[in-house]
C-alpha angles and dihedrals in degrees: 000000000000114000121220137177120306093259091063095062109142092019102085124110130320090059125188114258092249096052090045094050092048093051091047091049091051090049083077090061141276116336142166122237100269091048090053089053091052093045090051090053089052095045092049094043088243095307096111123056119173116203119219093259094053091041100049094037089054090046091053089051091047093050092049088050090049093234091122131024133198112257120239090202113096132189116239106292089231090061101040140037106263090215091067119106119212121213134197138179120263120218088260090051092053090048090052093047092050091051092050094048090049088050092051092045092055091051090049089051089052092048092049091049089055090045090242087132135012130218110312119217115245114265119241101233123202138180123231 
């Protein structure tokens, strides 16, 4: 297990699917909640849908663990709803995301070696 700073207790690999998907979505850049939900749907090819309760409960835990932070940068108020909060990965969040991705990569290699799964075609990733 990868050890992090004291603020990340409970947020070390293995991560819950919701937490992993949120961190992965934010690796593309700052996003507000609804955009995170859309990005997760794209990344998962429509297989994962987070409801608002799961999303915002997870965001609250990620903020408390200092894996994400609220962005001070705001779009022009005429182009965006001023009530929206934008989030971004912290350095620690990126470290935890990388550790979890490496852990999952190791498991997929093991599954391929045991012929549980074959070669999976590359995903076409997009940004909302």
